[in-house]
Each structure stands twice: as C-alpha cells, then as structure tokens.
C-alpha positions as CSV (number, residue, x, y, z in Angstrom):
1,M,-144.2,150.9,-27.3
2,I,-143.2,148.8,-30.3
3,L,-145.3,145.8,-31.4
4,N,-143.8,143.0,-33.5
5,T,-145.8,139.9,-34.4
6,E,-144.0,136.7,-35.3
7,G,-146.4,133.8,-35.9
8,N,-148.6,133.5,-32.9
9,T,-146.3,135.6,-30.6
10,T,-146.5,139.4,-30.1
11,I,-143.4,141.1,-28.8
12,I,-144.0,144.3,-27.0
13,T,-140.8,146.3,-26.6
14,Q,-140.7,149.1,-24.1
15,E,-139.4,152.5,-25.4
16,K,-139.8,155.3,-22.9
17,A,-143.0,154.8,-20.9
18,T,-142.9,153.7,-17.3
19,P,-144.0,150.1,-16.5
20,I,-147.3,151.5,-15.2
21,E,-147.9,153.4,-18.4
22,L,-146.9,150.3,-20.4
23,V,-149.4,148.2,-18.6
24,K,-152.2,150.7,-19.4
25,K,-151.2,150.7,-23.0
26,I,-151.2,146.9,-23.1
27,E,-154.7,146.8,-21.6
28,A,-155.9,149.4,-24.1
29,L,-154.6,147.5,-27.1
30,Y,-155.2,144.1,-25.7
31,P,-157.9,143.1,-28.2
32,K,-155.3,143.4,-30.9
33,F,-153.1,140.6,-29.6
34,K,-155.4,138.7,-27.1
35,N,-155.1,135.5,-29.1
36,D,-151.3,135.6,-29.3
37,N,-148.6,134.6,-26.8
38,I,-147.1,137.8,-25.4
39,I,-143.5,138.7,-24.7
40,V,-142.9,142.1,-23.0
41,N,-139.3,143.1,-23.5
42,L,-138.3,145.4,-20.6
43,S,-134.5,145.2,-21.4
44,S,-134.2,148.8,-22.3
45,I,-135.3,150.0,-18.8
46,D,-132.2,150.9,-16.8
47,T,-133.7,150.5,-13.4
48,L,-136.6,148.2,-12.7
49,T,-138.1,147.4,-9.4
50,L,-140.0,144.3,-8.2
51,E,-143.1,146.6,-7.8
52,S,-142.8,147.5,-11.5
53,V,-142.9,143.9,-12.4
54,V,-145.8,143.2,-10.2
55,E,-147.8,145.8,-12.2
56,F,-148.0,143.2,-15.0
57,L,-149.5,140.5,-12.7
58,Q,-153.1,141.2,-13.5
59,V,-152.8,141.3,-17.3
60,S,-150.5,138.2,-17.1
61,N,-153.0,136.2,-15.0
62,S,-155.9,137.0,-17.3
63,H,-153.9,136.2,-20.4
64,R,-152.6,132.9,-19.0
65,K,-156.2,132.0,-18.0
66,A,-157.1,132.3,-21.7
67,K,-154.5,129.6,-22.4
68,H,-151.8,131.9,-23.8
69,S,-148.3,132.6,-22.6
70,F,-147.2,135.9,-21.1
71,V,-143.5,136.4,-20.4
72,L,-141.5,139.4,-19.2
73,V,-137.9,139.8,-20.3
74,T,-135.5,141.7,-18.1
75,D,-132.1,141.1,-16.4
76,K,-132.5,144.1,-14.1
77,I,-134.1,142.3,-11.1
78,K,-133.4,139.1,-9.2
79,L,-135.6,136.4,-10.7
80,D,-135.9,134.6,-7.4
81,D,-137.7,137.6,-5.9
82,T,-140.5,137.6,-8.5
83,P,-143.8,136.1,-7.7
84,D,-144.4,132.5,-9.0
85,E,-147.5,133.7,-10.9
86,I,-145.5,135.8,-13.4
87,I,-142.8,134.5,-15.7
88,V,-139.7,136.6,-15.9
89,V,-136.6,135.6,-17.9
90,P,-133.4,137.4,-18.7
91,T,-133.3,136.9,-22.5
92,L,-135.6,136.8,-25.5
93,K,-134.3,133.4,-26.3
94,E,-135.5,132.1,-23.0
95,A,-138.8,133.8,-23.5
96,Y,-139.3,131.9,-26.8
97,D,-138.2,128.6,-25.0
98,I,-140.8,129.2,-22.3
99,I,-143.5,129.8,-24.9
100,E,-142.5,126.6,-26.8
101,M,-142.7,124.5,-23.6
102,E,-146.0,126.0,-22.6
103,D,-147.4,125.4,-26.1
104,M,-146.3,121.7,-25.8
105,E,-147.9,121.4,-22.3
106,R,-151.2,122.9,-23.7
107,D,-151.1,120.5,-26.7
108,L,-150.7,117.6,-24.2
109,G,-153.5,118.8,-22.1
110,F,-151.6,119.9,-19.0
C-alpha cells in the first residue's frame, strides 16, 4: 500500500494485497488520514469483483458520514453494478472531479 497526500486528499494505491487485506490496512491506518478525502486506486488489480468493491463499503460509509469524500478508482468492473452508497470511477481525474464537486456541495451546505 502506497500513501500519497496532496493537499487535503490522500491517495491510497494498491500494490499486492487483496482488497480485503487493503481494507484492513486502511482501517488500521485510518487515524493517519481520517481528516482527508480518500482516493483508493485499485487500477493495478487485474481482476476485481463486485464483492471486492463491497468490502470497502463500511469504511466508505463511515468516512462519508464524517463529511469527507471516499472514492474508488477502477475500470475493471461495471460501474452500473456497484451499490449507490459507494463511489467508483474509472480514472484518477474523475476521482478528483468527484471530490471537487462534493467539497463544493459541503461548502454550500448540501
């Protein structure tokens, strides 16, 4: 797992761990970036299942309740199949766009 912080956004890049192992690592290190928006880059995983994406649902929900963005980046699954509660986009650019929009919504009180 590689952590890069840019402003108020932490990018977590998946190296070799499975999504379940990655979720456990994120939960263990969560205090380190709990006040940041989080992008989890899963682009390096060759095969990704919907069940793997759902593993991130709990940490995503709690992070979003704290008024921060949580976005997964992968182009390996059908985005229409993902639950509405979790944000999945195919590129890092789109992840930044989502965070920017959500920041604006929070600033406006939505």
